[in-house]
C-alpha positions in Angstrom: 7.7 -182.2 -8.0 6.9 -178.6 -7.2 3.9 -178.1 -5.0 1.6 -175.8 -6.9 -0.9 -175.5 -4.1 -1.9 -171.9 -3.6 -0.8 -170.6 -0.2 -3.7 -169.4 1.9 -3.0 -166.3 3.8 -4.6 -165.6 7.1 -5.5 -162.1 8.2 -6.8 -161.7 11.7 -10.0 -159.5 11.8 -8.5 -157.6 14.7 -5.7 -156.5 12.5 -8.1 -154.7 10.2 -10.7 -153.6 12.7 -14.4 -154.4 12.4 -15.2 -151.4 10.1 -12.3 -152.0 7.7 -13.1 -155.7 7.5 -16.7 -154.9 6.5 -15.6 -152.3 4.0 -13.2 -154.8 2.4 -16.0 -157.3 2.0 -18.3 -154.8 0.3 -15.6 -153.2 -1.8 -16.4 -153.6 -5.5 -19.5 -155.7 -4.7 -22.0 -153.1 -6.0 -23.7 -153.1 -2.6 -23.6 -150.6 0.2 -23.3 -151.7 3.8 -25.8 -149.3 5.3 -27.2 -149.4 8.8 -30.7 -149.3 7.5 -32.3 -150.0 4.1 -34.5 -147.5 2.4 -37.3 -149.2 0.4 -39.1 -147.7 -2.6 -42.1 -145.5 -2.1 -45.3 -147.3 -1.4 -48.7 -146.3 -2.8 -49.3 -144.2 0.4 -46.3 -142.1 -0.5 -44.2 -143.1 2.6 -40.7 -144.6 2.5 -40.2 -147.9 4.4 -36.9 -148.4 6.1 -35.6 -151.8 7.5 -32.7 -152.9 9.7 -31.7 -156.2 11.2 -29.9 -156.7 14.6 -28.6 -159.7 16.4 -27.8 -160.0 20.1 -25.8 -163.0 21.4 -25.6 -164.2 25.0 -22.1 -163.8 26.5 -21.3 -161.1 24.0 -24.1 -158.5 24.0 -25.7 -159.4 27.4 -25.0 -161.5 30.5 -28.0 -163.3 32.0 -26.2 -163.4 35.4 -27.5 -159.9 36.1 -29.9 -159.2 33.2 -33.6 -160.1 33.8 -34.9 -161.8 30.7 -38.1 -159.6 30.7 -35.8 -156.5 30.6 -33.7 -158.0 27.9 -36.8 -158.5 25.7 -37.7 -154.8 26.0 -34.1 -153.7 25.4 -33.7 -156.0 22.4 -36.7 -154.4 20.8 -35.3 -150.9 21.4 -32.0 -152.0 20.0 -33.5 -152.5 16.6 -36.0 -149.6 16.8 -33.3 -147.0 17.6 -31.9 -147.3 14.1 -35.3 -146.6 12.7 -35.8 -143.5 14.8 -32.4 -142.3 13.8 -33.8 -142.1 10.2 -36.8 -140.1 11.4 -39.1 -143.0 10.8 -41.6 -144.7 13.1 -41.4 -148.4 13.8 -44.1 -150.2 11.9 -43.3 -154.0 12.2 -40.9 -156.2 14.1 -39.9 -159.8 13.3 -38.1 -161.7 16.0 -36.3 -165.0 15.6 -35.0 -166.4 19.0 -32.4 -169.1 19.3 -32.8 -171.0 22.5 -30.7 -173.9 24.0 -32.1 -176.6 26.3 -31.3 -174.6 29.5 -34.3 -172.3 28.7 -37.8 -173.2 29.5 -41.1 -172.0 28.1 -41.3 -169.6 31.1 -38.0 -168.0 30.1 -39.3 -167.5 26.5 -42.6 -166.1 27.9 -40.7 -163.5 29.9 -38.6 -162.5 26.9 -41.8 -162.2 24.8 -43.5 -160.1 27.5 -40.7 -157.5 27.3 -40.7 -157.5 23.5 -44.5 -157.1 23.5 -44.4 -154.2 26.0 -41.9 -152.3 23.8 -43.9 -152.9 20.7 -47.1 -151.5 22.3 -45.2 -148.5 23.8 -43.9 -147.5 20.3 -47.0 -148.2 18.3 -45.7 -151.2 16.3 -48.5 -152.5 14.2 -47.1 -155.9 13.2 -45.1 -158.3 15.5 -43.9 -161.8 14.8 -42.0 -164.2 16.9 -40.3 -167.5 16.1 -38.1 -170.0 17.9 -35.1 -172.0 16.6 -32.7 -174.3 18.4 -29.3 -173.0 19.6 -26.2 -174.8 20.7 -24.7 -171.7 22.4 -27.3 -170.1 24.7 -29.7 -167.4 23.8 -29.6 -165.4 20.5 -32.1 -162.7 19.6 -32.5 -161.6 16.0 -34.8 -158.8 15.0 -35.7 -157.3 11.7 -37.5 -153.9 12.2 -39.3 -152.0 9.5 -40.2 -148.3 9.9 -42.4 -145.9 8.0 -41.0 -142.5 7.1 -43.6 -139.9 6.3 -43.8 -138.2 2.9 -41.3 -135.5 2.4 -39.1 -136.3 5.3 -36.4 -137.9 3.1 -36.3 -134.7 1.1 -35.7 -132.7 4.2 -32.9 -135.0 5.3 -30.2 -133.9 2.9 -26.5 -133.8 2.6 -24.5 -132.1 5.4 -23.7 -128.5 5.1 -20.4 -127.1 6.5 -20.3 -126.5 10.3 -23.5 -128.5 10.8 -24.6 -128.9 14.5 -24.1 -132.3 16.2 -26.8 -132.9 18.8 -27.6 -135.6 21.4 -30.9 -136.3 23.1 -29.7 -137.2 26.6 -26.7 -137.7 28.9 -24.0 -140.1 28.0 -21.8 -142.6 29.9 -24.5 -143.7 32.5 -25.2 -147.0 30.9 -21.5 -147.8 30.7 -21.1 -147.1 34.4 -24.1 -149.3 35.2 -22.5 -152.1 33.3 -19.2 -151.7 35.2 -21.1 -151.8 38.5 -22.8 -155.0 37.5 -19.6 -156.6 36.3 -17.8 -155.6 39.6 -20.6 -157.0 41.7 -20.6 -160.2 39.6 -16.9 -160.7 40.2 -17.2 -160.1 44.0 -20.4 -162.1 44.4 -20.4 -164.0 47.7 -23.9 -165.4 47.8 -25.6 -162.5 49.5 -27.6 -159.9 47.7 -25.4 -156.9 46.7 -26.5 -153.4 47.9 -27.1 -151.4 44.7 -29.6 -148.8 45.8 -27.1 -145.9 45.3 -26.5 -147.0 41.7 -30.2 -147.0 40.8 -29.8 -144.5 37.9 -26.8 -145.9 36.0 -28.3 -149.4 36.5 -31.6 -148.3 35.0 -29.8 -146.7 32.0 -28.1 -150.0 31.3 -30.9 -152.5 32.1 -34.0 -150.6 31.2 -33.2 -147.8 28.7 -35.9 -145.9 26.9 -36.4 -144.1 23.6 -38.9 -141.2 23.6 -41.2 -141.9 20.6 -42.3 -138.2 20.7 -39.0 -137.0 19.2 -40.3 -137.3 15.7 -43.5 -135.4 16.5 -41.3 -132.6 17.9 -39.4 -132.4 14.6 -42.7 -132.3 12.7 -44.2 -129.6 14.9 -41.1 -127.4 14.7 -40.5 -128.0 11.0 -36.9 -128.7 11.8 -35.5 -132.0 10.5 -31.9 -133.2 10.8 -29.7 -133.9 7.8 -28.9 -137.3 9.3 -29.2 -139.3 12.5 -27.4 -142.1 14.4 -28.2 -144.5 17.2 -25.6 -144.9 20.0 -25.0 -148.5 21.0 -21.2 -148.6 20.9 -20.3 -145.2 22.3 -20.2 -141.7 21.0 -16.9 -142.2 19.2 -18.3 -144.9 17.0 -21.4 -142.8 16.0 -19.3 -139.7 15.2 -16.8 -141.7 13.1 -19.6 -143.4 11.2 -21.2 -140.0 10.6 -17.8 -138.6 9.3 -17.3 -141.7 7.1 -20.8 -141.5 5.6 -20.6 -137.8 4.8 -16.9 -137.3 4.0 -16.3 -134.8 6.8 -14.8 -134.5 10.2 -16.1 -133.4 13.6 -15.2 -131.4 16.7 -17.0 -132.7 19.9 -16.7 -130.4 22.9 -16.2 -132.4 26.1 -17.7 -129.8 28.4 -20.9 -129.6 26.2 -21.7 -133.3 26.5 -24.4 -133.9 29.2 -23.3 -136.3 31.9 -25.4 -137.4 34.9 -23.8 -136.7 38.3 -24.4 -140.4 39.2 -22.3 -141.5 36.3 -19.4 -139.2 37.5 -19.6 -140.7 40.9 -19.2 -144.3 39.6 -16.4 -143.3 37.3 -14.5 -141.8 40.3 -15.1 -145.0 42.3 -13.7 -147.3 39.7 -10.9 -145.0 38.6 -12.1 -144.4 35.1 -12.1 -141.1 33.2 -15.7 -140.4 32.4 -14.7 -139.3 28.8 -13.7 -142.9 28.2 -17.2 -144.1 29.1 -18.7 -141.4 26.9 -16.6 -142.1 23.8 -16.1 -145.9 24.0 -18.8 -147.1 26.3 -21.8 -148.8 24.9 -25.6 -149.2 25.4 -26.3 -145.5 25.8 -29.4 -145.9 23.5 -29.3 -142.2 22.7 -30.0 -140.5 19.3 -27.4 -138.3 17.7 -28.8 -135.9 15.1 -26.9 -133.5 12.8 -28.6 -130.2 11.8 -27.8 -127.3 9.5 -26.2 -124.4 11.3 -29.1 -122.1 10.5 -31.3 -124.1 12.8 -29.3 -123.2 15.9 -31.9 -120.8 17.5 -34.8 -123.0 16.7 -33.1 -126.0 18.3 -32.5 -124.0 21.4 -36.1 -122.7 21.6 -38.2 -125.5 20.1 -36.2 -128.7 20.6 -35.0 -128.3 24.2 -34.4 -132.1 24.6 -31.4 -131.8 22.3 -28.0 -130.7 23.5 -25.6 -129.2 20.9 -22.2 -131.0 21.6 -20.2 -130.1 18.5 -20.1 -129.4 14.8 -18.8 -130.9 11.6 -15.5 -129.9 10.1 -13.6 -130.6 6.9 -11.7 -133.6 8.2 -10.6 -135.5 11.4 -12.7 -136.4 14.4 -11.6 -134.8 17.7 -12.8 -134.5 21.3 -12.0 -131.0 22.4 -11.1 -130.6 26.1 -12.3 -127.5 28.0 -8.9 -125.9 27.6 -9.1 -126.3 23.8 -6.8 -129.3 23.5 -8.0 -131.5 20.6 -7.7 -135.3 21.2 -8.3 -137.6 18.2 -11.3 -139.8 18.7 -10.7 -143.5 18.6 -13.4 -146.2 18.6 -13.5 -150.0 18.7 -13.6 -151.6 15.3 -12.2 -148.6 13.5 -8.5 -149.5 13.7 
């Protein structure tokens, strides 16, 4: 008798890439897989934007070298960054923490201390915290809601041709800090490693910061971006996401990207091209904003914390070397 069982196909996620896999799930669903969610206007005239982020031990962080208090602060910034990218201020944060039996109350208190410090620094008005059991170590889930002032959404419009791509700090340092920690972990012999000369890249990885005054600067100058992105998976991922969202391309000029001297030193030590850390490294916690071309002079004069690193094009995302050679940008999860 013929077996009429339907044959189940198996497609490995890595064959599609993270982005294509997510696109396939949402295709024809009637929903859009946005990084943030814009809620309807409230009676105060503001827009409210939400995002949810999950960090998993062994995947997103390693407690061998990450102090839990630092991790709490960084986890809060990880969610808030996406709110700042939409030119909104963090308003509330709701944390759910999965903990296994290896963690004590003291560990949880340290994590909470870091979260609370970040909330106070960024003016968060409402903060909740809950604990659930976990069978696989520490998991941190955060839903962050931000308030976008009246009129800001109208100023953040569709991209115009040759829009300016800007970044608010140097890139690659956090990635280099991560590699230093991984190297020392592998070579650990029981004695405390000497890491003084790596202080800056380590600080960029373990204790990143987001300047909350960036939105005030936009308001004071009257210059608002068309769109914004938060860098946690490298510049390449952010640029390709921007191109996908807006149906455009981008040219990023390698010699225009700010890089700290300390990051270059580490890259030379480990034999890595610094451009690899910039494009594919993670945890930069920088904000990438895209502005209309006509704002060029105002950006230079009134927003000095921004560096113009490229511009949008009709199609294709490229990293342009100092000699003018275009190299196609590739990012994890995109192919």
